[in-house]
C-alpha positions, 0 to 999 in steps of 0.5 A, spaced: 214 860 849 216 858 842 219 865 839 221 872 842 217 875 836 213 873 831 212 877 824 205 876 820 207 878 813 213 878 809 213 884 805 218 890 806 216 891 813 215 884 815 221 881 813 226 887 815 223 887 822 224 880 822 232 881 820 233 887 825 230 882 830 234 877 829 240 882 829 238 884 836 238 876 838 231 875 838 228 868 836 224 870 830 219 867 826 215 870 820 209 868 817 207 869 809 201 866 806 203 868 799 210 870 797 216 873 800 217 880 799 210 881 799 206 886 794 212 890 793 217 885 791 212 881 787 206 885 785 208 893 786 214 897 787 219 893 784 216 889 778 212 896 776 219 899 775 221 894 770 215 895 766 216 903 766 223 902 764 221 898 758 216 903 756 221 909 757 226 906 753 221 904 747 218 911 748 226 914 747 227 911 741 222 916 738 227 921 740 234 918 737 234 924 732 235 929 738 242 925 739 244 925 732 242 917 732 238 913 728 234 906 727 230 903 722 223 901 725 221 899 732 217 894 735 216 891 742 215 884 744 209 885 750 210 877 752 218 879 753 216 885 757 212 882 762 216 876 763 222 881 764 218 884 770 216 877 773 223 875 772 226 881 776 220 880 782 222 872 782 230 874 783 228 879 789 223 874 792 229 869 792 233 874 795 229 875 801 228 867 802 236 867 802 236 873 807 231 869 812 236 863 812 242 867 813 239 870 819 236 864 822 229 866 821 224 861 821 219 862 815 212 859 816 208 859 810 200 859 811 195 864 813 195 866 821 189 867 826 190 870 833 187 868 839 187 871 846 193 869 850 198 872 854 203 876 854 201 876 847 196 873 842 197 866 840 198 865 833 194 859 829 197 858 822 193 854 817 199 851 813 199 852 806 202 845 806 196 842 810 194 842 817 195 847 822 200 850 827 199 854 834 205 858 835 206 863 842 211 869 842 212 874 847 211 879 842 207 879 835 207 884 830 202 885 824 205 887 817 200 884 813 200 890 808 194 892 804 190 891 798 187 895 792 180 898 794 174 896 791 167 900 790 162 895 789 156 900 789 159 903 782 162 897 779 169 899 781 171 891 782 176 887 778 174 881 774 181 879 772 179 880 764 176 887 763 177 891 770 184 891 773 187 892 779 195 893 779 195 885 779 192 884 773 195 890 770 202 887 771 201 881 767 196 881 761 197 877 755 196 882 750 197 890 751 191 894 750 190 899 745 185 903 750 185 904 757 181 908 762 185 909 769 180 911 775 185 914 780 191 919 779 195 917 785 202 914 784 199 907 782 194 910 777 199 915 774 205 909 773 200 905 769 198 910 765 205 912 763 207 905 762 201 903 757 201 910 754 209 909 752 207 903 749 202 906 744 195 905 748 190 911 748 189 912 756 184 917 759 185 918 767 179 920 771 180 923 778 175 925 783 179 931 786 180 938 782 188 936 780 192 930 779 197 927 784 193 931 789 198 929 795 203 933 791 205 940 791 200 944 787 205 947 782 208 940 781 201 937 780 200 942 774 206 941 771 205 934 771 199 934 768 201 938 762 207 934 761 203 928 761 198 931 756 204 932 751 205 925 751 198 924 749 195 922 756 188 925 757 185 927 764 178 928 767 179 932 773 174 933 778 170 928 775 165 923 779 165 916 776 157 914 777 158 907 774 163 902 771 161 896 767 163 892 761 161 894 754 161 890 747 168 893 746 171 892 753 169 897 759 164 903 759 165 909 764 159 913 766 162 920 770 160 927 771 164 933 771 163 940 772 155 938 772 156 935 765 155 927 764 159 923 760 161 916 758 168 914 756 169 907 753 176 903 752 178 896 752 180 895 759 180 900 766 184 900 772 181 901 778 187 905 782 182 909 788 186 907 794 188 901 798 185 898 804 189 894 810 189 887 810 185 886 817 180 881 816 180 874 817 185 874 823 181 874 829 182 881 830 175 883 832 175 878 838 181 881 841 178 888 841 184 891 837 182 898 835 181 899 827 180 905 824 177 906 817 180 899 815 187 900 819 190 898 825 191 904 830 198 904 833 202 909 837 209 912 834 212 905 836 207 901 833 204 899 839 196 897 839 191 897 845 192 889 845 198 887 850 204 884 846 201 886 839 204 891 834 203 893 827 207 896 822 206 899 815 200 899 810 196 895 815 197 901 820 195 907 815 198 912 811 203 913 807 202 907 804 210 906 802 214 900 802 220 905 805 215 907 811 214 900 813 221 898 813 223 904 817 217 903 822 219 896 823 226 897 825 223 902 830 218 898 833 223 892 834 228 896 837 223 899 841 221 892 843 228 890 845 229 896 849 234 900 845 234 908 846 229 912 842 233 917 838 227 922 838 227 923 831 221 923 826 224 922 820 220 925 814 218 920 809 219 922 801 214 920 796 216 918 789 212 917 782 216 913 777 212 916 771 215 920 765 217 925 768 218 923 775 215 926 781 218 926 788 217 930 794 218 930 802 215 934 807 210 939 807 207 943 801 207 950 800 200 950 801 200 945 807 205 949 811 201 956 810 195 952 812 199 950 819 200 958 820 208 957 818 211 963 814 214 960 808 220 962 803 219 958 797 224 957 791 224 954 785 229 952 779 228 949 772 232 944 769 231 948 762 237 952 765 241 946 768 247 944 764 247 937 765 239 937 764 241 940 757 246 936 755 242 929 757 236 932 753 232 932 760 230 939 761 223 938 763 221 940 770 223 943 776 225 943 783 222 947 789 224 948 796 220 950 802 223 954 808 220 956 815 221 964 814 223 965 821 227 959 823 230 958 816 229 950 817 227 946 810 220 944 811 219 941 804 222 939 797 218 938 791 221 936 784 218 934 777 223 931 772 228 926 770 231 922 776 228 926 781 226 920 785 234 919 786 235 926 788 230 927 793 234 923 798 238 929 799 233 933 801 230 928 806 237 927 809 237 935 810 231 935 813 232 929 818 239 933 820 234 939 821 238 943 816 237 950 815 238 955 809 245 956 811 247 949 811 244 948 804 247 954 801 254 952 804 253 945 801 258 944 795 254 940 789 258 937 784 258 940 777 255 938 772 249 934 775 242 935 776 242 936 783 245 943 782 238 945 781 237 943 788 242 948 791 239 953 786 232 952 788 235 953 796 238 959 794 232 962 790 228 962 796 232 967 799 233 971 793 240 969 791 239 964 785 245 964 781 243 961 774 237 965 772 
């Protein structure tokens, strides 16, 4: 047996899994066909945040007078904006390489295929440098991630020039003056926010009846209103019938509320979801159960094929880097025989637009649909001292409690830096906090997080500052 564990894919799920395996004394190899760090570090989570920071700072220059400040003129160097983003990605990818070396994990560059064997499938790697290598292990973990979904029937297929996915949207040579974004999930909204900050005319198309459809309805409505104030345009409950190239760029034919409409722009971004990377690895021959493009697993990452596990995006939603890392650690600790804590930790979700959106747990509507009697509280940042001082008064915090038990079952935020605050509620839910626990927690003053305390108090009619 060559290894105790082979991890296929070196994204935030795979490389974290490999590190934990090494910490547990397991001889580990990791296979990556492209870049260490995967999509997240190289083409997703990290470089997009670098772009968004540039856009945020540029946009704030228009509001310096609000703070008693002034400058003469403003401009941006788009090439340098992109270069900074790529530099951030390169730095972190190099950091993953260091971690692999530190933990004595063998990194194998190439594409993997699996073949039937015991106690786990054997792995045949077509090496990037040429040739192949066959590996065996007691356990094989799929952490191959996912890619942008395409819909060829209506032309939602990237061409690298006028029709983009998130990859093309991060490295264009010039900034487009107009753009259509198809899909209003986190990816679509973040790119819409960034390019709007640089001055582009942006229209977002959403098939469902509201943007950010996984978020609480109140947050979705507030987000659309805030984005529209920044100049973003939206078409909701709109079905795209055809995306094609036009003389000036792209043309999108759509139908909304029974009316046909055609939109034109320089470029279009396709952000209609993702599909798991399950092809070309011999998974069908193994008889692996795959449902709607994602590997079927149990709560430990175990598949129906002996010795084979799956974690992260390839194993289904939510498609989040932190979920992949958490699943990977849980999976490898299960393999190593460590006692399961039995906790099912809530997974926060974040959209890093301007304003930011963050949530964890059930929405109010989902809780009610599950038959839970709820108490919901809200507190706006417009009456929070730190928010007023910082000039960041947009948005609010919403809490959802189980009325019978007092358990916090959901929290939803929109506003400045809420992606940094949501972990407070995630910790509370993991520790099974009740309303009394949150009432008795001392929140520092002045902070934006005081709105979390007040929203908890509001759910029970005890809010102090409204």
